[in-house]
N, C-alpha and C positions, 0 to 999 in steps of 0.2 A: 927395594925400599924407596920410598918417596924422597926426592931431593927437596931441600929447603932453599928459598932465596937467601943469599948471604946476609942480607940486611936483617933477616929474622932470627939469625942464630949467633952472630958474633956478639961477644960481650960488650965491647965498646966502653967508652968513658963519657959519652955525651948524655947519658941518663943515669939516675941514681935513685934508689928507693930504700926506705926503711920497711921491713917486713915483720909483721907481728901475727903469728897464728894465735887465735883466741878460742879457748874452749868455752862454750856456752851451756853445756849440758854433758852428762855422762850416761852411758848405757851398759847394762850387763848383757853380753851377747856371746854366742858360741865361737870358739876359736876358729873353727873351719869355715864359718860364715865369711870371715875376712881372709884367712891365710890359705884356705883351700882344702877340699877333701883329700885325704891321703896324709900329707905331712902334718896337718893340724887336726886330724880326726881324733875323737875320743879323749880330748883334753879338757872337756868341760867348758866353762864360761870364763870370760875375762871382762874387765871394765875398760871400755874404750871411750875416747873423747869425741864429742860432736864439735866440729871446728868451722869457723870462718876466719879469713885471713885479711888483715888490714894492710894496705899498701899506701905509703905516703912518699911522694917525690915527684920526679919528672925530669925535664931537661935541666942539666946543671946550670944554675944561674937564672933559670926561667921560672915559669909558673909552677906552683906546688899543686899537685893533684892528689886527691884522697879517694881511694877506691877500696871496695870490699869484694873479695872473691867469695861468693855465696853469702847467705844472710840468715840461715837457720829457719826454725819454724816457730809458730805460736799457738797452733790449734790444741786445745785441751784434750781433744780426742786421742791425739798421738801419745800424750803423757799417760793416758789411761790404757792405751792399747799395748804399748811396749814398756820394757823395764827401764825407763828413764829416771834420772835423779838429778838434783841440783840445777834444774833449768833456771837460767837468768835472762833478763831482758837485755836488748842491745845497749841501752843507755848505761847499764851497770857494767857490761862486758867491755865496751869501747872506752868507758870512763877510766878503766885501769891503765890505759896508755895515753890518757889525756884528750880523748876525742868524744864526739857525740854523734848520734844518728844524723842530725841535720848537716854535719860536715861532709857526709859521704856524697860524692857527685856521681859515682858509677858503681853499680853492682854487677860484677862479672859472674854470670851464672854458669857453673860447670855443667849442670843438668837440672832437670825439673823435679827431681824427687823432693818430697815434702820437707826434708831436713836441710835442704840446700837453697830452696827459694821461697818457702812458704811464708816468710816474715818480711817480704819486701816492702810492704806498706808502712813498716816502722821507720823507713828512711825517706822522708818526704821530698827531698831534693835530688834523689838519685834516679838516673836512667838505668834500666836493666839491659844488659847485652846477652842475648840468647841466640843460639844457633836455630835457624829456621827449621832445619831437619828435626830438631828436638821438639819444637812446638807442634809441627804437623804430625810427627810420630805419635805424640801423646793424644792429640785430637782424634786420630784414627783408632788408637788403643781404647780410648773411652767409648767410642762408638761401638767397637767390637764387644766390650764388656756389657754394654747396655743390650746389644743384640742377644748375648748369651744369658741375660737376666742375672748377671753377677751381683751378689751382695758385697758391699765394700769390706765388711769384716772378714770375709772368707775368700775373697778373690785374689789370685796371684797378681793380676794386673794392677790392683789397688794396694798391693802389699807395701809399696813405698811411694805411691803416687796418690795425691789428694785431688779428686776431680774438682773440688772447690777452687783449687789453685788455677785450674784451667779457666774457670769463669772469671776469676780476678785478673788473670793475665790478659784475657780478651778485653776486659775493661781498660787495662793498662795500655793495650795497643791503641784503643780508641782515644785515650787521654794523652797519647804521645810519650808515654813513660817507658815503653819497651822498644829497643832497637834490635832488629834481626841481623845476624851475621850469616854469611853464606860461605863457609870455609875459613881458611886462615886469613887473618887480618890484624893490623895494628889498631888497637882500640884507644890507647893513650900513648903518649911518647914513651917508648921503651917497654911497652906491654903489648905482646902479641897473643892473639887467640889462635889455638891450633885445634882443628876439628879431628876428633877420634870417632868417626862415624860408625854407628852400630857396634860399639864396643860395650861399655857399661850400659848405655841407653842409646836411643836413636841418634841423638846429636850431641853426645858428650863432648866437651871441649876442655882443654887445659891452657894455662897462661904462662908464657915465658916472660920473666921480668929481668930486664937488663940493669945491672948495677955496676958501680966502679969495682966491686969485688967479684965480678963475674955474674953469669946468669943463674937464676933460680926458676924452678918450675912449680907453680901452685896448681895442683892437679885435681882437687876434689876427689871424686870416686873413680877417676881414671885409674888411680892406684889407691887401694884401701890402705895397704901396709907396704913398708919397704920390701918385705919378703916377696911380694908379688913380682916386683921387678928383679930383685936380686936372685930369686930362684926361677924366674920365668914361669910362675905358677899362678893362674888366675884364682880368684876367690870362689868360695862355694856358692855365693849368691850374686847374681847379676841379672839384668833384664835385657841383655844383648847377646853378643857373640864372643865366646871365650878366645877364639883364634884372633879376632880383631883386637881383643885386649892385649894379647901377646905382641901383636904388631905395634900397638901403641907403646908398649914397654920398650920395644926395640927403638922406636923413634925417640923416646925420651933419653935413652942411654946414649944414642948417637949425638943428640943435641948437647947433652951435658957431659959428653966425653967420658961416660962411665962413672961420673961422680954422683952416685945416687943420693948422697947426703944433701944434695942441692934440690931434691924433690921435697915438697911439702905435701904429704899424703892426706887423704880425707879423714882417717880415723885411727891412726897408729899412735899408741901411747909412747912408742920409742922416740917420737919427735921431741919429747921433753928431755930425753937423755942425750940425744944427738946435738941439741942446740941449747943455748942458755935459756932457762925457764924458771918459773916460780909459780906457786899456787896460793893466791891470797885466801886467807881463812881456810886453807886446805880444801877448797871447793873446786873451782875450775882454773885450769892452768893458763898461763900467759907465756908464749914463746917469743924470743927475740932472735930471729934468724939472721937479720942483717940490719945495720944502722947506716943511714945515709950520712954523708959527710957533714960534720957539725951537729949531728943528732945525738942528744944525750940518752943514755940508757934509762929505761923505765924501771929496771930492776931495783928493788929496794936496797939501799946501802951499797950500791955498786955504780958509782959514776964512771961512765965510759963514753967516748966520743968516736963515732964513725968507724967502728971496726966490725969485722965478721965475728958474730957471737959464737 
């Protein structure tokens, strides 16, 4: 197993963040798509959340940073293609915890699937942090699909990837909006990117967030469901290597000392049960995983300052 520099894994008290997972959409999907063929086969479908996660904080007593892990999608074609419901725009979703798209300075892209990076243009002041392996991998994949004459509606390569996003990302590079990462790196004070190469996708990454209440891992689809890590069982759908996914699960468990509740997975409805949460108008959920020191809870009728939710 790879060793981590101590500075990347110790909780510390020099940085602190509030952490809000925010559902922006729901989808009806097969159980084994997420939980894996075998233990979750023949269970039918379930409703899963599409999530991005707001991080607000930084060095204690220093500048406040506002970052978003992933940013959702906006293309109407995906709403038509898959069984999505209750899609909401970022202004509505972030507004539930008192922020706006213009406030976001960094979008930490776990991977380039459409539902995780397709709406980055809605955040005009944000830089995107993407692993170079991820961008190059998808550029090569699109080239292969075109050589094969694939149609987007029937191609496995395009089942979760929008080639239009590659075009817009290329423009983002030219405009200075995209910053490439090459492996593990600190992207903001107390937030480190960890490359899980060729796991879910070519350059999937997850982010360790250091708070005064200990570390949390915001992982996107590195982990769909808690059960992936707790059972060491990869999902039924991925576009990478299942053995590398298991290796990523091991790394996460090591860094978090087995406390899997500190993982914020990409699509697990259990997150709303394991952490303080609510659903405005019973549409899309808001989670309150951690509150920075002096931060008031956004939960209706529940004043709370700076505690682990």
